[in-house]
TIKE-726851 format. One record per residue: residue in one letter; y, x, z of N, C-alpha, C, O, CB in turn. Coordinates in steps of 0.2 Angstrom, whole numbers. Atoms other than C-alpha are relative to their C-alpha. Glycine has a CB too. Layout:
// residues N
  type    n_Y    n_X    n_Z   ca_Y   ca_X   ca_Z    c_Y    c_X    c_Z    o_Y    o_X    o_Z   cb_Y   cb_X   cb_Z
     A      Y      X      Z      Y      X      Z      Y      X      Z      Y      X      Z      Y      X      Z
...
***
This chain:
// residues 186
  type    n_Y    n_X    n_Z   ca_Y   ca_X   ca_Z    c_Y    c_X    c_Z    o_Y    o_X    o_Z   cb_Y   cb_X   cb_Z
     X      3      8      3    163    -86   -173      6     -3      1      6     -9     -1     -6     -3      4
     X     -5      4     -1    180    -88   -169      3      0     -7      8     -4     -8      5      2      7
     X     -2     -3      6    185    -82   -187     -4     -8     -3     -1    -12     -6     -3      9     -3
     X      2      3      5    173    -94   -194      2     -8      2      1    -12     -2     -8      1     -1
     X     -5      8     -1    183   -111   -187      4      1     -3      7     -5     -4      3     -1      8
     X     -4      0      3    195   -105   -198     -2      0     -9      0     -4    -14      4      5      4
     X      0     -2      6    186    -99   -214     -2     -6     -1      0     -8     -6     -3      6     -3
     X      5      9      2    176   -117   -215      3     -5     -3      2     -7     -8     -4     -4      6
     X     -8      6      2    192   -129   -216      3      4     -6      6      2    -11      8     -1      9
     X     -5     -3      7    200   -117   -229     -4      0     -5     -1     -1    -10      4      7      0
     X      1      0      7    186   -116   -240     -1     -9     -3      0    -11     -9     -8      5      0
     X      2      7      2    181   -135   -239      7     -2     -2      6     -6     -7     -2     -5      5
     X     -4      2      4    200   -137   -244      0      1     -7     -1     -3    -11      5      2      2
     X     -1     -3      8    200   -126   -259     -6     -3     -4     -5     -4    -10      1      9      0
     X      5      4      5    184   -134   -266      2     -8      0      1    -10     -6     -8     -1      3
     X     -6      5      1    194   -151   -263      2     -1     -5      1     -5     -9      4      1      3
     X     -6     -1      5    208   -145   -272     -3      1     -7      0      0    -12      5      8      3
     X      3     -2      7    197   -139   -287     -4     -4     -3     -5     -4     -9     -4      5      1
     X      2      8      3    188   -155   -287      4     -6     -3      2    -10     -7     -4     -5      5
     X     -6      6      5    204   -167   -292      2      4     -5      1      2    -10      8     -4      5
     X     -2     -1      3    211   -154   -301     -4     -2     -9    -10      1    -11      2      5      3
     X      2      1      7    209   -160   -321      1      6     -3      5     10     -1      4     -6     -5
     X      1     -8      4    205   -146   -335      9     -1     -5     11     -7     -7    -11      0     -9
     X     -7      1      4    224   -145   -344      1      0     -7      4      4    -10      4      6      2
     X      0      1      6    221   -150   -360     -5     -7     -1     -9     -9      3     -3      6     -3
     X     -1      7      2    219   -167   -369     -8      3     -6     -7      7    -11     10     -5     -3
     X      4      1      4    201   -168   -378     -1     -6     -7     -5    -10     -7     -4     -1      5
     X      2      3      5    202   -176   -395     -6     -1     -4     -9      4     -6      3      1     -3
     X      5     -2      5    188   -182   -405     -4     -6     -6     -9     -7     -7     -5      3      5
     X      0      6      3    191   -196   -416     -9     -2     -5    -13      2     -7      8      1     -6
     X      6     -1      5    176   -201   -426      0     -7     -4      2    -13     -2     -9      1      5
     X     -1      6      5    175   -214   -442     -6     -6      2    -12     -5      2      0      4     -8
     X      5      5     -4    166   -230   -434     -3     -4     -7     -8     -6     -6      3     -6      6
     X     -1      6      5    168   -240   -451     -5      1     -6     -5      7     -8      8     -2     -3
     X      6     -1      5    154   -243   -464      5      3     -8      8      8     -8     -5     -8      0
     X     -2      0      5    160   -243   -483      5     -5     -1      2    -10     -1     -3      2     -4
     X     -4      7      0    176   -254   -486      6      4     -7     12      2     -9      4     -2     10
     X      0     -2      9    179   -246   -504     -2      5     -3     -5      8      1      6      0     -4
     X      6     -3      5    172   -237   -517      6      6     -3     10      4     -6     -3     -7     -8
     X     -6     -6      2    183   -219   -520     -5      8     -4     -7     13     -2      4      2     12
     X      2     -4      3    176   -209   -534      2      5     -2      3      6     -7     -1     -3     -4
     X     -5     -7      1    184   -194   -532     -2      7      3     -3      7     10      8     -2      4
     X      1     -8     -4    181   -174   -527      7      0      2     12      0     -1     -3      9     -6
     X     -6     -2     -3    194   -171   -514     -1      7      5     -5      8     10      3     -8      4
     X     -1     -6     -6    200   -155   -505      4     -3      5     10     -5      3      4      7     -2
     X     -5      3     -4    207   -162   -489      1      6      5     -3     11      5     -3     -8      5
     X     -3     -4     -4    217   -153   -477      4     -3      5      8     -7      3      3      4     -3
     X     -4      0     -5    225   -155   -459      6      2      1      5      8      1     -4      2      3
     X     -4     -4     -1    242   -150   -455      5      2      8     10      1      6      2     -2     -4
     X     -4      3     -5    250   -150   -438      7      2      0      8      8      1     -3      2      6
     X     -8     -1      1    270   -151   -440      2     -3      6      9     -2      7      3     -3     -6
     X     -4      3     -8    274   -159   -423      5      5      2      4     11      3     -7      0      7
     X     -4     -6     -3    290   -151   -416     -3      0      7     -1      6     10      8     -2      0
     X      1      1     -5    282   -155   -399     -7      2      2    -10     -3      2      1     -5      2
     X      8      0      1    263   -149   -396     -3     -2      7     -9      0      8     -3      7     -1
     X      2      6     -4    261   -159   -382     -4     -6      1     -1    -11      2      5     -2      1
     X      2      6      2    247   -172   -383      1     -5      4      2    -11      2     -7      0     -2
     X     -2      3     -7    250   -179   -365      5      2      0      7      6     -3     -2      1      6
     X     -5      2     -1    265   -182   -359      0     -3      6      3     -8      6      2     -2     -4
     X     -1      4     -7    264   -186   -338      6      2      3      8      7      5     -6      2      4
     X     -5      0     -5    279   -192   -330     -2     -4      7     -4    -10      7      6     -2     -4
     X     -1      4     -6    279   -195   -312      7      2      2     11      5     -1     -6      1      6
     X     -7      4     -5    292   -199   -298      5      8     -2     11      8     -4     -3     -2     12
     X     -5     -6      0    296   -178   -297     -2      4     -6      2      8     -8      0      5      7
     X      0     -5      3    288   -170   -310      0     -1     -9      2     -7     -9     -5      4      3
     X      2      3      6    285   -172   -329     -7      8     -2     -6     14     -2     10     -1     -6
     X      6     -5      2    268   -161   -334     -2     -2     -8     -3     -8    -10     -7     -3      6
     X      3      1      6    263   -158   -352     -7      4     -2     -9     10     -1      7      1     -5
     X      7     -2      2    246   -156   -360     -2      0     -6     -2     -5    -10     -3     -4      3
     X      2      0      6    239   -151   -375     -7     -1     -3    -11     -4      1      2      6     -2
     X      8      3      3    224   -154   -386     -1      8     -6      3     10    -11      0    -11     -6
     X      3     -5      5    214   -139   -394     -6     -2     -6    -11     -5     -4     -3      6      5
     X      5      0      7    205   -140   -412      4     -7     -2      0    -10     -6    -10      0      2
     X     -1      5      3    216   -157   -416      0      1     -7     -1     -4    -11      6     -2      3
     X     -1      4      8    219   -154   -434     -9      2     -3    -11      1     -9      9      7     -7
     X      4      3      4    200   -152   -435     -3     -5      1     -7     -9     -3     -4      4     -2
     X      4      5     -2    194   -164   -426      2     -6     -5     -2    -11     -7      0     -1      9
     X     -3      5      5    207   -175   -438     -4     -1     -7     -6     -6     -9      7      2     -1
     X      4     -1      5    199   -168   -452     -7     -1     -1     -9     -3     -6      1      5     -2
     X      8      4     -2    181   -171   -448      0     -7      0     -3     -9     -5     -4      2      8
     X      0      6      0    184   -188   -445      2     -3     -7     -2     -7    -10      4     -2      5
     X     -3      0      8    195   -189   -464     -7      0     -4    -10     -4     -7      5      7     -2
     X      7      0      5    180   -182   -473     -7     -3      2    -11     -4     -2     -3      8     -1
     X      8      6     -3    166   -193   -462      6     -7     -5      3     -8    -11     -2     -3     14
     X     -2      6      2    179   -208   -469      0      2     -7     -4     -3    -10      5     -2      3
     X      2     -1      7    180   -201   -487     -7     -2     -1    -10     -7     -3      1      7     -2
     X      9      0      1    162   -199   -488     -3     -4     -1     -6     -5     -7     -3      2      6
     X      5      6     -3    155   -214   -481      4     -6     -7      1    -12     -8      1     -3     12
     X     -4      3      4    168   -222   -494      0      2     -8      4      0    -12      5      0      3
     X      1     -3      8    162   -212   -510      2      6     -1     -1     10     -6      3     -4     -5
     X     -1     -6      3    170   -197   -511     -3      6      3     -6      5      8      7      1      0
     X      4     -4      0    164   -181   -512      7      5      3     12      4      0     -5      1     -7
     X     -4     -4     -1    173   -167   -502     -3      8     -1     -8     11     -1      3     -3      6
     X      1     -8      5    175   -150   -509      5      3      0     10     -1     -1     -2      1     -8
     X     -6     -5     -3    186   -134   -506      1      0     -9      7      1    -10     -3      9      5
     X     -1     -2      7    184   -133   -526      3     -6     -4      6     -6    -10     -7      2     -3
     X     -5      7      4    191   -150   -531      8      2     -1     12      6      2     -1     -8      6
     X     -5      0      2    206   -151   -539      6     -5      2     11     -2      2     -1     -1     -5
     X     -3      5     -1    213   -167   -533      1      2      9     -3      3     13     -5     -6     -2
     X      1     -1    -10    220   -163   -513      3     -5      4      9     -7      3      5      7      3
     X     -1      2     -4    222   -173   -501      1      4      8     -3      7     12     -5     -4     -1
     X     -4     -4     -4    235   -166   -487      1     -7      6      3    -13      4      6      4     -4
     X     -2      3     -6    238   -174   -470      4      4      5      2      8      9     -4     -2      3
     X     -3     -3     -5    253   -171   -460      2     -3      6      6     -7      6      4      3     -2
     X     -2      3     -8    253   -173   -440      9      2      1     12      6      3     -5      6      7
     X     -5      0     -3    269   -178   -438      3     -2      9      8      1     12      2     -4     -3
     X      0      2     -6    267   -186   -421     -8     -2      2    -12     -6     -1      5     -7      0
     X      7      2     -3    251   -187   -411      1      0      8     -1      6     11     -5      5     -2
     X     -2     -1     -7    256   -191   -392     -1     -4      5      2    -10      3      7      2      1
     X     -1      6     -7    254   -202   -375      4      3      5      2      8      8     -7     -3      3
     X     -3     -4     -7    265   -200   -363      1     -7      6      3    -13      5      9      4     -2
     X      5      5     -5    258   -208   -347      7      0      6      8      5      9     -9      6      3
     X     -4      4     -7    271   -215   -334     -1     -3      6      1     -8      7      2     -4     -1
     X      3      0     -5    264   -214   -316      5     -2      6      8      2      8     -3      6      0
     X     -3      3     -6    272   -224   -302     -4     -1      7    -10      1      7      2     -6     -2
     X      2      0     -8    267   -228   -283     -8     -2     -2    -13      1     -1      5     -6      5
     X      6      1      2    254   -239   -289     -3     -4     -5     -8     -7     -5     -1     -3      4
     X      2      2      9    252   -243   -308      3      8     -3      6     13     -1      5    -10     -4
     X      0     -6      4    252   -231   -323      1     -4     -7     -4     -9     -9     -6      5      1
     X     -1      2      6    258   -236   -341     -3      4     -5     -4      9     -1      6     -3     -2
     X     -1     -3      4    254   -227   -357      2     -1     -6      2     -7     -6     -4      3      0
     X     -3      1      4    263   -227   -373     -3      6     -5     -1     11     -4      7     -2      1
     X      1     -6      5    254   -218   -388      3     -1     -7      4     -7     -9     -8      1     -2
     X     -4      2      6    262   -215   -404     -3      6     -6     -1     12     -5     10      0      2
     X      2     -4      6    255   -207   -419      3     -2     -8      2     -7    -10     -6      0      0
     X     -2     -1      8    262   -203   -437     -1      3     -2      2      9     -1      4      0     -3
     X      3     -8      6    252   -193   -451      5     -4     -6      7    -10     -7    -12      1     -3
     X     -2      0      7    259   -190   -467     -4      1     -5     -8      6     -3      5      4     -1
     X      3     -1      6    251   -190   -482      0      1     -7      2     -4    -10     -3     -3      1
     X     -2     -1      9    251   -182   -501     -6      1     -1    -10      3      3      6      7     -2
     X      3      1      5    240   -182   -513      3      2     -5      8      0     -7     -2     -5     -2
     X     -2     -5      6    241   -169   -526     -4      2     -4     -9      6     -2      2      4      1
     X      4     -1      4    235   -168   -543      4      5     -4     10      7     -2     -3     -6     -3
     X     -5     -3      4    242   -157   -557      6     -1     -4     11      2     -6     -3      3     -4
     X     -7      3      3    253   -168   -564      3     -7      3      7    -11      0     -2     -1     -7
     X     -2      6     -5    257   -180   -551     -3      0      8     -9      1     10     -2     -6     -4
     X      3      1     -7    258   -183   -533      2     -6      3      7     -9      2      1      5      4
     X     -4      6     -6    258   -198   -517      1      4      4     -2     10      6     -4     -6      3
     X     -3      2     -8    266   -199   -502      1     -7      2      2    -12     -1      6      3      1
     X      2      4     -4    263   -210   -489      1      1      8     -1      6     10     -6     -1     -2
     X     -1     -1     -7    268   -212   -471     -4     -6      2     -4    -11      0      7      0      3
     X      4      5     -5    255   -221   -458      5      1      7      9      5      8     -9      3      2
     X     -5     -1     -7    263   -223   -441     -6     -8      3     -8    -13      0     12     -2     -2
     X      4      5     -3    252   -234   -427      2      2      9      3      7     13     -9      2     -3
     X     -3     -3     -7    258   -236   -408     -7     -5      4    -11     -9      2     11     -5      3
     X      4      3     -7    247   -242   -392      3      2      5      7      6      5     -7      1      2
     X     -3      0     -5    250   -245   -375     -6     -3      4    -10     -8      2      6     -4      0
     X      5      5     -6    240   -250   -360      2      3      6      5      9      7    -10      2      0
     X      0     -1     -6    241   -251   -342     -3     -1      6     -6     -6      6      3     -1      1
     X      6      2     -7    232   -251   -325      3      3      6      9      5      7     -9      5     -1
     X     -2     -1     -9    232   -248   -307      0      7      2     -4     10     -1     -5     -4      6
     X      0     -6     -3    235   -232   -297      0      4     -7      2      2    -12     -7      1      6
     X      0     -4      4    234   -216   -306     -3     -1     -7     -8     -5     -7     -1      6      4
     X      6     -1      7    227   -213   -325     -6      2      0    -10      5      5      1      4     -5
     X      8     -2      0    212   -210   -331      1      3     -8      1      1    -13     -6     -6      1
     X      2     -3      6    210   -195   -342     -3      0     -7     -1      3    -12     -1      2      1
     X      5      5      5    196   -204   -352      2     -4     -6      0     -3    -12     -3     -4      4
     X     -1      4      2    205   -218   -355      7      3     -7      8      1    -12      0     -5      7
     X     -6     -4      5    221   -208   -364     -3      2     -5     -1      1    -11      5      5      3
     X      5     -6      4    208   -197   -372     -2     -6     -7     -3     -4    -13     -8      3      6
     X      3      5      5    200   -215   -380      6     -4     -3      5     -5     -9     -5     -5      4
     X     -6      0      1    218   -222   -381      2      2     -7      5     -2    -11      2      4      4
     X     -2     -6      6    222   -206   -396     -6     -1     -3     -4     -2     -9      2      8      2
     X      3     -2      5    206   -206   -403     -1     -7     -5     -1     -7    -11     -7      3      3
     X      0      6      4    206   -225   -406      5     -1     -7      3     -2    -13      3     -4      4
     X     -4      1      7    222   -226   -414     -1      4     -5      2      2    -10      8     -1      0
     X     -2     -6      4    220   -210   -425     -5     -4     -5     -4     -5    -10     -2      9      4
     X      6      3      4    203   -219   -431      3     -5     -3      2     -6     -9     -5     -3      4
     X     -2      5      3    212   -234   -435      7      0     -7      7     -3    -12      2     -4      5
     X     -2     -3      6    225   -225   -446     -4      4     -7     -2      3    -13      4      6      4
     X      5     -2      4    211   -216   -454     -2     -6     -4     -4     -5    -10     -4      3      3
     X      5      5      3    203   -232   -459      3     -4     -7      2     -6    -12     -3     -6      6
     X     -5      2      4    218   -239   -465      3      4     -7      7      2    -12      5     -1      4
     X     -2     -5      4    222   -223   -476     -7     -3     -6     -6     -6    -11     -1      9      4
     X      6      1      5    202   -226   -485      0     -7     -1     -6     -9     -4     -7      2      2
     X      2      8      2    205   -246   -487      9     -1     -2     11     -6     -5     -3     -7      9
     X     -9      0      4    226   -243   -492      1     -3     -8      2      2    -11      2      8     -2
     X      2      0      6    226   -252   -510      4      2     -4      4     -1     -9     -3     -4     -2
     X     -8     -2      4    243   -242   -515     -5      7      0     -6     10     -6     10      1      7
     X      2     -7      0    233   -225   -511     -7      0     -3     -9      5     -7      0      2      7
     X      4      2      5    217   -231   -519      1      0     -7      0      5    -11     -1     -6      2
     X     -3      4      9    224   -239   -536      3     11     -1      2     13     -7     11     -9      0
     X     -3     -6      2    232   -219   -536     -4      5     -1     -4      9     -5      6      3      5
     X      6     -3      4    215   -212   -535     -2     -1     -6     -1      3    -11     -5     -1      3
     X      2      3      6    209   -221   -546      2      2     -7     -1      3    -12      1     -5      0
     X     -4     -2      8    222   -218   -559      2      7     -2      4      9     -7      7     -4     -3
***
């Protein structure tokens, strides 16, 4: 019976600490939510390549340490949103298309700084676009920044939402960019 006095508090402590820990990854799933913004009558072969030097999608800075958290399936989720955006705007996505639309992820990260009673999150995304045809190519950089502040510690879902929304905004900017559309039509 004396043994039970020690086992129960230990089990309770372990279960509480397990509940408070968050998974060590950030889940990004941007979804193109705008309708038809342009008319892209092209067949495109899309790809997304992660060229970030720092694979951390979230960098959490507290007073005594810095924790980095990555995202699994980042290129696939961005490609899915990109394909959806182009499809809704009239393009057909095909691995057999001769026009290649390549997106390079240069930067995609939120830096969260936690203080005693508040936190701030600064998100930054930079995507390089290359459109390659047999006789010419087009390239352009799309950048976006977002900030949020809140009381106490950060909420992982809000940080994911911040990065998802910023990614969606950049993809929307791509499919409605007059310069890019003129190249695709030419």
